[in-house]
C-alpha positions in Angstrom: -12.4 -32.3 -1.4 -10.3 -29.6 -3.1 -6.8 -30.6 -4.1 -5.8 -27.0 -4.2 -4.7 -25.3 -1.0 -3.8 -21.7 -0.4 -0.1 -21.0 -1.4 2.4 -19.8 1.1 2.7 -16.5 -0.7 -1.1 -15.9 -0.7 -1.3 -17.0 2.9 1.3 -14.4 3.9 -0.6 -11.7 1.9 -3.8 -12.7 3.7 -2.2 -12.5 7.2 -0.8 -9.0 6.4 -4.1 -7.9 5.1 -5.9 -9.0 8.3 -3.2 -7.3 10.4 -3.4 -4.0 8.5 -5.9 -1.6 10.0 -6.4 0.2 6.7 -7.5 -2.9 4.8 -11.0 -2.7 3.4 -13.8 -5.0 4.6 -13.8 -6.9 1.2 -10.0 -7.4 1.6 -10.5 -8.8 5.1 -13.3 -11.0 4.0 -11.3 -12.5 1.1 -8.2 -12.9 3.3 -10.2 -14.8 5.9 -11.5 -17.1 3.2 -8.0 -17.7 1.9 -6.7 -18.5 5.4 -9.6 -20.9 6.1 -8.5 -22.8 3.0 -5.1 -23.7 4.2 -6.5 -27.1 5.0 -7.0 -29.2 1.9 -10.5 -30.2 2.9 -11.9 -26.7 2.8 -13.6 -25.2 -0.2 -15.0 -21.8 -1.1 -18.7 -21.1 -0.4 -20.9 -20.0 -3.2 -21.4 -16.6 -1.6 -17.6 -16.0 -1.4 -17.1 -17.2 -4.9 -19.6 -14.7 -6.2 -18.0 -11.9 -4.2 -14.5 -12.9 -5.5 -15.8 -13.0 -9.0 -17.3 -9.5 -8.7 -13.9 -8.3 -7.4 -12.1 -9.8 -10.4 -14.6 -8.3 -12.9 -14.2 -4.8 -11.4 -11.6 -2.1 -12.2 -11.9 -0.5 -8.8 -10.0 -3.1 -6.7 -6.2 -3.2 -6.1 -3.8 -5.9 -7.3 -3.7 -7.3 -3.7 -7.5 -7.6 -3.5 -7.6 -9.3 -6.9 -4.9 -11.7 -5.9 -6.9 -12.7 -2.8 -10.0 -13.0 -4.9 -8.2 -15.3 -7.4 -7.1 -17.5 -4.6 -10.6 -17.8 -3.2 -12.0 -18.8 -6.6 -9.2 -21.3 -7.1 -10.5 -23.1 -4.1 -14.1 -23.1 -5.3 -15.9 -26.5 -5.8 -15.6 -27.9 -9.3 -12.3 -26.0 -10.0 -9.7 -28.4 -11.3 
């Protein structure tokens, strides 16, 4: 079980991202993952962790997208 849960700030960003019709599919995917991790017994899947890592290692994504990706990785199994 992950002891980390999505922060209130990150959760608000995720909600706004999902409500915004101009958000990209990667943003919406990451936002959905962040929201699913509000419960402390949820962790990031390997597929989402890889996707989040790719976002963080790329220069083409916005600060918001990278913030969501960082939150997703923070919830990954094995992260302490």
